[in-house]
N, C-alpha and C positions, 0 to 999 in steps of 0.2 A: 502494499499499501504504501501510495507516494503522500509525502506529507509536507505541508504546503500553509503559509499565515498568511491572512489576509488582515489589513487593519483599515479603519476609518475612525469619523466622528460619530459620536454617539446619540443620536439624532433621527429623527421622521425618515429623513432621505433614505439611511441605511437598512431601514426594517424588512424589504425582502431579504438580505442576508441573512436575517436571522429567523427568517419564516425558512429558507431553504435549507440553514442547519439542523433547524430544529427538527426539518420532514427526514432528516439523515439524506439528502439529495447527494448529496460526494460522495458520502460512504457508497452509496450503490454503483458509486462510479471506480470504486476503488481509491479515493482519495481522502486521505482524513486532513479537510480543514479546519485549521481553527483563526477563533476571529479575534482580533485585538482592539479594544477600544481606546481611540486619542483625542484626549478631549483637550488639550493644546492644538489639536488643527492639522492642516498641511504643513509647516514649519517639524514641528515634531515626526510628520510621519515620511517628509524627505531624509530627516536624519535616520531613521531607521532604515529608509531604502537604501541608503548608502555603507551603512552600516550591517548589513542582511540578516537585522532582527525581523524582517519581515518583507516576503516576497513579492506580493501582492497589497496596492496602496487604491482607496478611493477619493482621491486628492482634487483640490481648486486647482482648475485647469492653469489660473496664472503662475499659482505656484509649482507647480511640476516643471512646465514649460522655464522658467528662470532658473531652476533648479538643474534641469538636464541640461539649460545653456552654460552652467556652471560647473559642469561634468560630473552630474548623479550619472552611475552607470544604468538608467532603467529607460524604459520603451512606454509612451501610450499604446495601450493598444485598441482604445476607443474610447468614446463618452458614454459615459454611463446617466448625468441628466442632463438633459437636450438644454433644457431653458434656461434662460437667468438666476442668478442668487440674487435675492431681493436684500441689501446690505443695508439695516437701521443703523442709523447715526443718533449715537446716543448720548446725554448729559446726565447727571444726578440730577434727581426731581426734584434739590434744590437748588441748583447751578443758577446763574447769573444770566447765562448765554441761554437768545430765545432762539437765533438763528442758523443757520449757515455762515451767514456771514460774521456772525460774533466768532468763530471758530477758526478764521485764519490764521493767528498765533496763537493758539491754545495747542496744548501739550494732548499729544494722541498715545492713549494706551492702547498696546499690542501685544498680541499674543507670545510673538516671534520674530524677528527680522525676516523676510521670505514669504510671510503667513500669509493670508489672506488680507487678514485685518490691517497687515503692515502694508501690501501692493494696493487692496483697493482705498484705503488711507491716501495716497499717492494718486490713484485712480479721478477718485475725488474731487482732489488740490485740483488737477490738471482742469477739471470739467469748472470749476470754481474762478479757474483764472488766477490762483495762486502762483507765488516760489514755490513750487517743491523743495526745492536746496535747502528754502528756509523751514522746513517741518519739524518739529523736537516730536521725539519719543519715548516711549515708557513701555519696558517690556514686563507683563504682568502675567506671560506665561499660560493662563486660560478667563472661562468664562467667569470662573470665581475672582480672580485675579484682576477683572475688568473692573467684577461690582465694589472690591474693595479698593480699587485704586480711584474709583472715581468718587466714592463715599468716603474715603477721607482725604481728597483732593491731591493727592498724588499724581492723576493725570486730568484732563478735563472733558474728553469724548472719546466714545468707545464704541467702532464699528464690528458689527456680530448679526447672524443671520436673523431677519426682521423674525420670522415668528418664532424662534427656539427660544429669543428673548422678549417675546410679548408679554408673557407670565410676568415678566421684572418691571414691564410698563405697567401693565395693571396693577400692581400690588404698592406701585410708587419706590421705586428703586431707582428708575431709569426715567427719564422723561425722552423720549424720541423726537430729536426735529425734523429730520426729514429721512429718506432710502435713498440708496443710488445702486441700480442695478449692475450684474456684470456686464459689459458689452460682447458677452460670449456663452456659449455652452458651460454650466458652471464645475460638473463634476468629470473627472475623467476615471479610468481605470490604469493603474500606473503598475510595469510588472518590473523588477531585476531584471537584469542582459543575461546574468549567469542562469537564472531556472528559463527565461526564455528560451535560450541555449540548450537543458537539461531538459526541460519539461514541458516542450510545446504542447503537444497535444491533451496534458492535463490540463494547462492553462486553461487551452481551446474550451475543453469541456467543463472547468468551471465559468466561465462565459456566457458556455449555450442556458446553463442552469441556470442562472439568474436572468440572463434574459429574458428566456422563456417565465423565469416570475410576475419581473417587471410589467411583461408586453399585458397580464393579465392582474393588475395589482390592485388599481383602482378597483376590477368589476368583482372584488372579492366582496362576503358579506360583511357588513356591519364595518366596514374598514376604516372609516370617519372615527365612529366612536372606538375602535381599539385603539388608535394611535392618540385617539386626546386623551385616555386613561391613560396610555404608556407613557404620553412624554408632558402628560400635565399641562394640555392644551383644553381651552374652549373649543367645543365641538366646533363653531361655528371660523375658528379661526382655521383650524385643522380643514374642514370643508373649503375655505376658500385659497390654503397653500394647494392639497388637492386637483384645484382647478386649474393651478398657473403652473400646475408640475409635469413636465414631461420626461420619461425614461426614454433613453436609448434600446431597443429591443433586439438588437445586432448589427445596425450598420454599423460598416467598419471606418474608421477615423480616417481623412482624408490629408493629401499634402495643402491640398487648397484650404481649408479650413485652418492649419494649425499657419500654414503665409498670411490669413487674415490674422488672424490672432496676434502675432509676432508683428504684424504691420503697427496694430493699436498700441501692442506694448511701449513697441519704441517711440511711439508718438506722445505715448503717456509719461514715457521715463522712467518706465518701471525693468526695460531691461536695454542695454547699450547699444545692441546691434540684430541683425536680422541674420540667423544664420539657415542653412538649405533646413527645409522643413522634414527631409526623410532621416534626420539627425534623432527625429523625437519620436520618430514612430514606428510600429511594428504591423502589420497586415496580418492577421489571424485568418482571413479566409480565403488567400492563395490557394 
């Protein structure tokens, strides 16, 4: 039996993985797949891909493209969530900051350098016409670190996925100033090169299983109620999230998509230069 380790954020996007593991779908294909939660997000997962602690990661598109560009020995094998991620821009509930314009010179809480919270803060600054070189960051590790940093005044604002943080807005921990959607599909599946070389067929089986699950995910009976309970969300918020979220059910990643994303990332000063798109992807369907 082949052992593989997959990692992702402990959020509703990845519930399809939980279902396939619960049903022992991988075991039936002689694959021992183990899941690892990464509450620290994409920056933490990129480090684990580099170190070999995880074989497959469900990571934010912008984070893994930047890290592969910087030498991460991994490839993107497909998109996982096709639709943009909606990043909420949050301040402490009692903060004096009222609008995005107020935040131009404020300190930004980020989970890690190279994480989505870091890179999307740059994208947002670019969208606002601010000088990206002047941004000030405070590394806080994860969502709880963001809560602590804003509450204690160590940072001024924090960007995290809109629906994950909605309960914190509802209970008065955060106040959401605005939203910033990613200008690309938000999550991709990345695999270490060594694993692709040695276990290509097993990785493809894993993708076939998860793609079959996501294809019918929204049709699962009472899936909105299940997700609301598991992730402590209001039912109406989960229903809104399901309506705007689309998973990839097996379409291969294309050089054209990576090229378009790189063009935007260069324009946003997220990466310094564009590289050949073929360096970032592995086609699993050849």
